[in-house]
NUVOFI-876677 format. One line per field, with one value per atom (N, C-alpha, C): residue in one letter; chain; atom name; x, y, z. Coordinates in pm, whole numbers, plus 50000, padded with zeros to 5 digits. Last residue first. Example, Ala and Ser with C-alpha at 12.3 -4.5 7.8 and 13.67 -1.06 7.14 Angstrom:
BEGIN
res	c(S / S / S / A / A / A);
chain	c(A / A / A / A / A / A);
atom	c(N / CA / C / N / CA / C);
px	c(51285 / 51367 / 51290 / 51319 / 51230 / 51320);
py	c(49775 / 49894 / 50003 / 49431 / 49550 / 49670);
pz	c(50708 / 50714 / 50787 / 50780 / 50780 / 50780);
This chain:
BEGIN
res	c(R / R / R / R / R / R / A / A / A / P / P / P / P / P / P / V / V / V / D / D / D / Y / Y / Y / A / A / A / R / R / R / C / C / C / V / V / V / A / A / A / L / L / L / W / W / W / V / V / V / E / E / E / R / R / R / P / P / P / E / E / E / I / I / I / G / G / G / A / A / A / E / E / E / L / L / L / A / A / A / Q / Q / Q / E / E / E / V / V / V / T / T / T / R / R / R / D / D / D / G / G / G / L / L / L / E / E / E / A / A / A / F / F / F / V / V / V / H / H / H / D / D / D / R / R / R / S / S / S / V / V / V / S / S / S / G / G / G / A / A / A / R / R / R / A / A / A / V / V / V / G / G / G / F / F / F / E / E / E / T / T / T / E / E / E / M / M / M);
chain	c(A / A / A / A / A / A / A / A / A / A / A / A / A / A / A / A / A / A / A / A / A / A / A / A / A / A / A / A / A / A / A / A / A / A / A / A / A / A / A / A / A / A / A / A / A / A / A / A / A / A / A / A / A / A / A / A / A / A / A / A / A / A / A / A / A / A / A / A / A / A / A / A / A / A / A / A / A / A / A / A / A / A / A / A / A / A / A / A / A / A / A / A / A / A / A / A / A / A / A / A / A / A / A / A / A / A / A / A / A / A / A / A / A / A / A / A / A / A / A / A / A / A / A / A / A / A / A / A / A / A / A / A / A / A / A / A / A / A / A / A / A / A / A / A / A / A / A / A / A / A / A / A / A / A / A / A / A / A / A / A / A / A / A / A / A);
atom	c(N / CA / C / N / CA / C / N / CA / C / N / CA / C / N / CA / C / N / CA / C / N / CA / C / N / CA / C / N / CA / C / N / CA / C / N / CA / C / N / CA / C / N / CA / C / N / CA / C / N / CA / C / N / CA / C / N / CA / C / N / CA / C / N / CA / C / N / CA / C / N / CA / C / N / CA / C / N / CA / C / N / CA / C / N / CA / C / N / CA / C / N / CA / C / N / CA / C / N / CA / C / N / CA / C / N / CA / C / N / CA / C / N / CA / C / N / CA / C / N / CA / C / N / CA / C / N / CA / C / N / CA / C / N / CA / C / N / CA / C / N / CA / C / N / CA / C / N / CA / C / N / CA / C / N / CA / C / N / CA / C / N / CA / C / N / CA / C / N / CA / C / N / CA / C / N / CA / C / N / CA / C / N / CA / C / N / CA / C / N / CA / C);
px	c(52156 / 52028 / 52061 / 52387 / 52330 / 52185 / 52443 / 52534 / 52489 / 52224 / 52242 / 52344 / 52087 / 52194 / 52215 / 51752 / 51864 / 51962 / 51525 / 51640 / 51774 / 51271 / 51364 / 51496 / 51166 / 51092 / 51181 / 51371 / 51338 / 51266 / 51351 / 51480 / 51456 / 51100 / 51139 / 51264 / 51129 / 51035 / 51065 / 51319 / 51349 / 51264 / 51178 / 51277 / 51314 / 50975 / 50932 / 51047 / 51140 / 51063 / 51012 / 51235 / 51323 / 51256 / 51000 / 51066 / 51158 / 50709 / 50849 / 50928 / 50388 / 50503 / 50631 / 50196 / 50270 / 50370 / 50059 / 49988 / 50070 / 50254 / 50139 / 50070 / 50406 / 50461 / 50359 / 50220 / 50274 / 50327 / 50187 / 50074 / 50120 / 50439 / 50387 / 50269 / 50464 / 50559 / 50495 / 50134 / 50251 / 50339 / 49999 / 50010 / 50141 / 49948 / 49899 / 49890 / 50106 / 49965 / 49894 / 50363 / 50325 / 50180 / 50378 / 50440 / 50412 / 50274 / 50201 / 50241 / 50297 / 50375 / 50285 / 50258 / 50188 / 50264 / 50410 / 50421 / 50353 / 50362 / 50299 / 50307 / 50528 / 50388 / 50306 / 50775 / 50709 / 50570 / 50843 / 50836 / 50750 / 50859 / 50747 / 50732 / 51063 / 50930 / 50834 / 51272 / 51243 / 51104 / 51282 / 51238 / 51199 / 51388 / 51264 / 51205 / 51643 / 51525 / 51398 / 51753 / 51763 / 51627 / 51761 / 51686 / 51697 / 51952 / 51945 / 51879 / 51919 / 52040 / 52051 / 51642 / 51688 / 51838 / 51607 / 51561 / 51614);
py	c(34811 / 34887 / 35032 / 34659 / 34690 / 34768 / 34589 / 34666 / 34723 / 34425 / 34575 / 34647 / 34230 / 34254 / 34402 / 34164 / 34235 / 34264 / 34000 / 33975 / 34048 / 34077 / 33997 / 33972 / 34231 / 34123 / 34031 / 34421 / 34325 / 34221 / 34569 / 34490 / 34391 / 34660 / 34569 / 34492 / 34842 / 34738 / 34619 / 35021 / 34931 / 34809 / 35138 / 35059 / 34954 / 35271 / 35170 / 35080 / 35455 / 35358 / 35236 / 35601 / 35529 / 35417 / 35718 / 35611 / 35539 / 35753 / 35797 / 35683 / 35739 / 35683 / 35712 / 35816 / 35923 / 35864 / 35661 / 35698 / 35797 / 35609 / 35693 / 35746 / 35435 / 35557 / 35661 / 35225 / 35289 / 35427 / 35139 / 35196 / 35280 / 35053 / 35163 / 35225 / 34838 / 34962 / 35074 / 34750 / 34731 / 34856 / 34715 / 34777 / 34725 / 34658 / 34570 / 34646 / 34842 / 34851 / 34770 / 34759 / 34886 / 34898 / 34512 / 34624 / 34757 / 34355 / 34387 / 34507 / 34412 / 34410 / 34448 / 34243 / 34319 / 34305 / 34258 / 34192 / 34300 / 34398 / 34270 / 34226 / 34623 / 34623 / 34508 / 34575 / 34702 / 34721 / 34325 / 34345 / 34465 / 34384 / 34277 / 34314 / 34554 / 34595 / 34508 / 34385 / 34519 / 34560 / 34204 / 34155 / 34283 / 34362 / 34289 / 34253 / 34471 / 34554 / 34478 / 34361 / 34362 / 34421 / 34380 / 34287 / 34266 / 34611 / 34491 / 34358 / 34780 / 34744 / 34614 / 34839 / 34764 / 34712 / 34967 / 34828 / 34752);
pz	c(37243 / 37270 / 37238 / 37218 / 37102 / 37114 / 37492 / 37406 / 37281 / 37562 / 37619 / 37539 / 37308 / 37416 / 37451 / 37283 / 37220 / 37323 / 37326 / 37390 / 37321 / 37239 / 37139 / 37206 / 37440 / 37379 / 37300 / 37479 / 37586 / 37530 / 37233 / 37291 / 37384 / 37234 / 37141 / 37184 / 37456 / 37465 / 37358 / 37346 / 37459 / 37482 / 37146 / 37111 / 37219 / 37296 / 37203 / 37169 / 37431 / 37513 / 37416 / 37208 / 37287 / 37375 / 37102 / 37033 / 37121 / 37320 / 37289 / 37211 / 37204 / 37292 / 37234 / 37038 / 37101 / 37198 / 36863 / 36998 / 37074 / 36676 / 36634 / 36765 / 36814 / 36782 / 36747 / 36850 / 36969 / 36936 / 36579 / 36652 / 36781 / 36520 / 36462 / 36515 / 36701 / 36702 / 36638 / 36807 / 36737 / 36749 / 37144 / 37016 / 36943 / 37415 / 37308 / 37176 / 37559 / 37556 / 37454 / 37529 / 37455 / 37471 / 37645 / 37708 / 37649 / 37445 / 37554 / 37632 / 37106 / 37233 / 37350 / 36808 / 36913 / 37049 / 36499 / 36633 / 36729 / 36248 / 36281 / 36428 / 36213 / 36157 / 36227 / 36311 / 36352 / 36300 / 36215 / 36364 / 36375 / 35932 / 35993 / 36135 / 35930 / 35876 / 35944 / 36017 / 36088 / 36051 / 35809 / 35941 / 36022 / 35590 / 35582 / 35724 / 35704 / 35643 / 35651 / 36019 / 35886 / 35831 / 36294 / 36250 / 36092 / 36362 / 36447 / 36369 / 36157 / 36183 / 36267 / 36155 / 36042 / 36083 / 36395 / 36391 / 36267);
C-alpha cells in the first residue's frame, strides 16, 4: 500500500477507510479478522481504482 499511496496516505487508508466489501471493516480490522491479505488488497484496489497492472 505504501508503494501505491505513499507512507502517510497508506496508513490513513488502512486505519480510517471502512470498506463495505470487507464487511464494513477497515484494512486493519479485516486483517485482524483473518481475511486473506490478497483479498484485502484487491478490495482496496477496486475501491480506489488501482490499475490492474499495479495490483
